[in-house]
C-alpha positions, 0 to 999 in steps of 0.5 A: 519427552522434554529433555532440558539438558538438550535445549540448554546445550543447543542454546549454548552452542547456537544461542547467539547466532540463532538469536541474531538470525531471528532478530535480522529476520524479524527486522527485515519482515517489519521493514518489508511489511511497512513498505508494503503498507505505504505502497498500498496507501499510495495506490489507494490515494491515487485511485481516489484521485483518478476517480475525482478526475473522472468525475471532474472530466464528466462534469466538464463535458456535460457543461460544455455540451449544455453551453454548446447547445445554448450557442447553437440555439442562439445561432439558429 
């Protein structure tokens, strides 16, 4: 069922190469997820900035309409 000698022989034969491959895969995975995290943070920040810009534009349009109505009222 559990043959320890088989695992020892496999470790002797492939041990360093397998450990090195595992380390490279782990580091590539960490780098990829770290980059994805930063990209996700950048997208969230841009989304918040776009929402703030939308509110500012809407507020400015409302203020312009009010000022225009006052000017039109004064001209009549």
